[in-house]
Structures are given as structure tokens and as C-alpha cells.
C-alpha positions in Angstrom: -160.6 109.2 269.4 -159.0 106.6 272.1 -161.7 104.0 271.3 -161.2 104.3 267.7 -157.4 103.7 268.3 -158.0 100.9 270.8 -160.1 99.3 267.9 -157.4 99.8 265.4 -154.5 98.5 267.8 -156.8 95.5 268.9 -157.4 94.6 265.0 -153.9 95.2 264.0 -152.7 92.7 267.1 -155.2 90.4 265.9 -154.1 90.4 262.3 -150.2 90.1 263.9 -151.3 87.2 266.2 -153.1 85.4 263.0 -150.0 85.8 261.0 -147.8 84.4 263.6 -150.0 81.5 264.3 -150.1 80.6 260.5 -146.6 81.3 260.3 -146.1 78.9 263.3 -148.4 76.2 261.8 -146.8 76.5 258.4 -143.5 75.8 260.1 -144.6 73.2 261.8 -146.3 71.5 259.1 -143.3 71.8 256.8 -141.2 70.1 259.8 -143.4 67.3 259.9 -143.3 66.7 256.2 -139.3 66.8 256.6 -139.5 64.3 259.4 -141.9 61.8 257.6 -139.3 62.2 254.5 -136.4 61.8 257.0 -138.3 58.6 258.6 -139.0 57.2 255.0 -135.3 57.7 253.9 -134.1 56.2 257.5 -136.2 53.0 257.8 -134.6 49.8 258.8 -135.6 46.4 259.4 -136.7 45.5 263.2 -136.7 41.6 263.6 -135.0 39.5 260.8 -135.7 36.1 260.4 -134.3 33.1 258.5 -136.0 30.3 256.6 -134.3 27.1 257.9 -134.5 25.4 254.4 -131.3 27.2 253.9 -129.4 25.3 256.7 -131.3 22.0 256.1 -128.3 19.5 256.3 -126.8 21.4 259.1 -130.1 21.1 261.2 -130.4 17.3 260.2 -126.8 17.0 261.7 -126.7 19.3 264.5 -130.3 20.8 265.2 -129.9 22.6 268.6 -126.3 23.6 267.9 -127.4 25.2 264.2 -130.1 27.0 266.2 -127.7 28.4 268.4 -125.6 29.6 265.5 -128.5 31.2 263.9 -129.5 33.1 266.8 -125.4 34.0 267.3 -125.7 35.5 263.8 -128.0 38.0 265.2 -131.3 36.5 263.8 -134.4 36.6 266.3 -136.8 34.9 264.1 -137.0 31.6 262.2 -139.3 29.9 259.6 -139.3 25.9 259.8 -139.9 23.6 256.9 -140.0 20.6 258.9 -139.2 19.9 262.8 -136.6 17.1 262.1 -138.3 14.3 263.8 -138.8 16.2 266.8 -141.9 17.1 268.4 -143.3 20.8 268.7 -142.7 20.9 272.6 -139.0 19.5 272.2 -138.6 22.2 269.5 -140.3 24.9 271.4 -138.0 24.2 274.2 -134.8 24.7 272.1 -136.1 27.8 270.7 -136.7 29.5 274.0 -133.3 28.2 275.1 -131.8 30.4 272.5 -134.4 33.1 272.4 -135.8 32.6 269.0 -139.1 32.9 267.9 -140.9 31.0 265.3 -143.6 33.0 263.7 -144.1 30.7 260.6 -143.5 27.3 259.2 -144.2 25.8 255.6 -146.3 22.8 255.7 -147.3 20.6 252.7 -150.6 21.1 251.0 -151.3 17.7 251.8 -151.8 18.7 255.1 -154.7 20.8 254.7 -156.9 17.3 253.9 -155.2 15.0 256.2 -154.1 16.3 259.9 -154.9 19.6 259.6 -156.7 19.9 263.1 -153.5 18.4 264.7 -151.3 20.7 262.9 -153.2 23.8 264.1 -152.6 22.6 267.6 -149.0 22.0 267.1 -148.7 25.7 265.6 -150.0 27.0 269.1 -147.2 24.7 271.0 -144.5 26.3 268.9 -146.2 29.8 268.8 -146.7 29.9 265.0 -148.8 32.6 263.8 -148.6 31.4 260.3 -148.8 28.1 258.6 -148.0 28.5 255.0 -148.1 26.0 252.0 -145.2 26.4 249.4 -146.0 24.4 246.6 -148.7 23.4 244.2 -148.4 19.9 242.5 -148.2 19.8 238.7 -151.7 18.0 238.0 -153.4 21.4 239.6 -151.9 23.8 237.8 -154.6 24.4 235.4 -157.1 27.5 235.6 -159.8 24.9 237.0 -157.2 23.4 239.2 -155.8 26.7 240.7 -159.6 27.7 241.4 -159.9 24.1 243.1 -156.9 24.8 245.4 -158.0 28.3 246.3 -161.5 26.6 247.8 -159.1 24.1 249.3 -157.0 27.5 250.7 -160.5 29.2 251.7 -161.5 26.2 253.6 -158.4 25.6 255.5 -157.9 29.4 256.2 -161.5 29.9 257.7 -160.5 26.8 260.2 -157.3 28.3 260.8 -158.6 32.1 261.6 -161.0 30.4 264.1 -158.4 28.4 265.6 -156.3 32.0 265.7 -153.6 31.0 263.3 -153.6 32.6 259.8 -153.2 30.3 256.6 -150.8 31.4 253.7 -149.3 30.7 250.7 -145.8 31.2 249.1 -145.0 31.5 245.5 -142.3 30.2 243.2 -142.2 31.6 239.5 -144.2 29.1 237.9 -147.4 31.1 239.3 -146.4 34.1 236.9 -146.4 31.9 233.9 -149.7 32.6 232.0 -151.9 29.7 231.9 -154.3 29.9 229.1 -154.1 33.4 229.1 -154.3 34.1 233.0 -151.5 34.4 235.5 -152.2 31.5 238.4 -151.0 34.2 240.8 -153.9 36.0 239.9 -156.4 33.2 240.3 -155.2 32.7 243.7 -155.4 36.1 244.9 -158.9 36.8 243.1 -160.6 33.5 244.5 -159.2 33.6 248.4 -160.6 35.3 250.8 -158.4 38.1 252.1 -159.6 37.6 255.7 -158.6 33.9 255.7 -155.8 33.5 253.1 -152.3 35.7 253.3 -149.6 35.4 250.9 -145.8 35.2 251.6 -144.4 37.0 248.9 -140.8 35.5 247.6 -138.8 38.3 246.1 -136.5 36.3 244.1 -139.2 34.2 242.2 -141.9 37.1 241.5 -138.9 38.8 240.0 -137.8 35.8 238.1 -141.3 35.2 237.2 -141.1 38.7 235.3 -143.8 40.1 237.8 -143.3 43.4 240.2 -143.8 43.4 243.8 -145.0 46.9 243.8 -147.5 46.1 241.7 -148.8 43.3 243.9 -148.8 45.4 247.0 -150.8 48.4 245.2 -153.3 46.1 243.7 -153.6 43.7 246.4 -152.8 45.8 249.9 -152.1 44.6 253.0 -152.2 40.6 252.0 -148.4 40.0 252.2 -147.7 39.9 256.0 -144.5 37.4 254.9 -141.8 37.7 252.3 -139.0 35.8 251.5 -136.0 37.8 251.1 -133.3 36.5 248.5 -131.3 38.3 245.9 -130.7 37.9 242.3 -127.7 38.4 240.0 -127.9 40.0 236.8 -127.9 36.5 235.0 -131.0 35.3 237.0 -129.2 33.2 239.8 -129.8 33.1 243.4 -127.2 35.1 245.7 -126.5 36.3 249.1 -129.2 39.0 249.7 -127.1 42.5 248.8 -124.8 40.8 246.2 -127.6 40.9 243.6 -129.9 43.4 241.8 -133.1 43.1 243.6 -133.9 46.8 245.1 -134.6 45.8 248.6 -134.9 49.4 249.9 -137.4 50.4 247.1 -139.6 47.3 248.0 -139.4 47.7 252.0 -140.6 51.1 251.6 -143.8 49.9 250.7 -144.2 47.4 253.7 -147.0 49.2 254.9 -148.8 49.0 251.9 -148.1 45.5 251.5 -148.7 44.5 255.3 -145.5 43.3 255.8 -144.8 42.0 259.4 -142.0 39.4 258.9 -138.9 39.3 256.6 -137.1 35.7 256.2 -133.8 35.8 254.2 -133.5 32.2 252.4 -130.9 31.0 249.5 -132.1 27.7 248.3 -128.6 26.1 247.2 -125.8 28.4 249.0 -122.2 27.3 249.0 -121.8 27.8 252.7 -125.1 27.9 254.5 -123.9 29.9 257.4 -121.6 32.2 255.6 -124.8 33.0 253.5 -127.2 33.8 255.9 -124.3 35.8 258.1 -123.8 38.0 254.8 -127.6 38.3 254.4 -128.0 39.4 257.9 -125.5 41.7 257.8 -126.5 43.3 254.8 -130.3 43.7 256.1 -129.5 44.8 259.4 -127.1 47.8 257.9 -130.1 48.8 255.2 -131.9 52.0 255.7 -134.5 53.0 253.2 
């Protein structure tokens, strides 16, 4: 009788412990899910960068002073579009003095066929992780032309990878206008090696071109380590970030899927360049997603 009673009590205790364990586990799982949702709902950008093309006239007039003002606003990263007649070593010294990093630089497409070795060497001096072409010449904007460009990108990208640098391409709107029924951007994505060719997605120009960034992210996961952050008003004009209609919070929630590592503010023709990049920085610094 005692043994039967003990067995029954043991079984009851086991059931109780099991129920307790399952209850605790369920609560922990629920908390984890809530925590994950909270993190997704309260994401924020870490380092924020700026494409220096936005302040190009100021850079010509006062190179070091302009970089100092960029740092004072709060930017930690910059993307170059030329060194304004300075050597990479001179520029790197100024960057270091202002506690700025330059993970990326735009380069002309001609550089891939003439001076590419030297450019890769300079990239190491500058601390660049990426070298990005931002323009395809009009004669090459045919289906066959884009395929030839893709092969050029593959060759340059392979050479860059072997040198410890990543090669990338930055879009405008014309890559989303169909050519013979095919979108050029799709040609470039399909005919380039993901190992060797990355893409810097300009969020203004892809929207201007009538395409969806989230579709690109889902279709080509991990291929967009860089983005240009620029905003669009209701009439399709370029405005400071946060003063337009582009849903940056919704886009940035997909940063992991896209592979985004660097965010560069840009405005092609701001009325007041420093006021523009300051306003854009404030918006992005406060953005939660």
C-alpha cells in the first residue's frame, strides 16, 4: 500500500514537474518572441555615413574644413567621389584627424580598364572596403552592352576580391527602364558573380525608376551591403531624408536580408548642402524601426 502510494505520488510529482517545465518553457518562448518583436520595432542605425558628392563645392573650397564639419554633425563614415587633387595618404591623414572612416569610394568605370591595380593599392591606404562604379555610359545601355559590362564587373570584382577589396555598382533610375523587354538592373544582377560584385542600392533612384527595394532584397538576398539614403517628395523631387515619402523604417527592417552594412546620406542638388546633411542626419539618428 505504501509502495503503491509512493509510486502514485512520484507519478503525480513527475506530471507536476513536467507541467511546470512546459509552462516555464512556454513563457520563456513567448518572452523571446516578444523580445524579438521589440528589437525589430526598436532597431536603429549605428554608424551613419554621407556621400561627399553632396558637399562637393565646399570640398573644393575647403577640403579639410568640410570634413571637420561633417564629423561635427555626427557622421562617422564618408563615401568619396574623388580626392580633390590630394593623394590617398594626405586624405587618410585628414580622415584620421577627424575620426572619420571611408569604407567606400565611387570611381569612374574607365578605371576598371586603366589603372585598376593602382586604384586597389590606393584603396588600402584610404581604408576603403568597397570601390563602386556609379555610371554606365549610354552606348553600353543595350542588352548586349549590359552583358559586356557585367563581364567587366566580374573581372574587376575578382581582381578586387583577391586584393582584399569588394567591387560594387551603384544604380540610377535608367537601370529600371526596360530595354527590349528586360530591365537592365536584372541583367546586371543575373550576369554578375555574387562573390565578386556587390550592389549599392540608391533608394531614391530605385523608387524613381518604379521598382521596389524590398522585392530586390527578397530576390537577391545579401547582395546590397551599401545603400544611398535620399528621399523623394510627392512630385518625385529629391529632398532631405525624412522630408519625403520613402518609408525608410520599413526598408531598414529588412537590412539583414539585404545584407546592408553601410548607409550613406546623399542629396544631389541641395540648396544648402550642410543644412541638408545635418537635417538628414538628425532624422536618421532618431529613426527607430
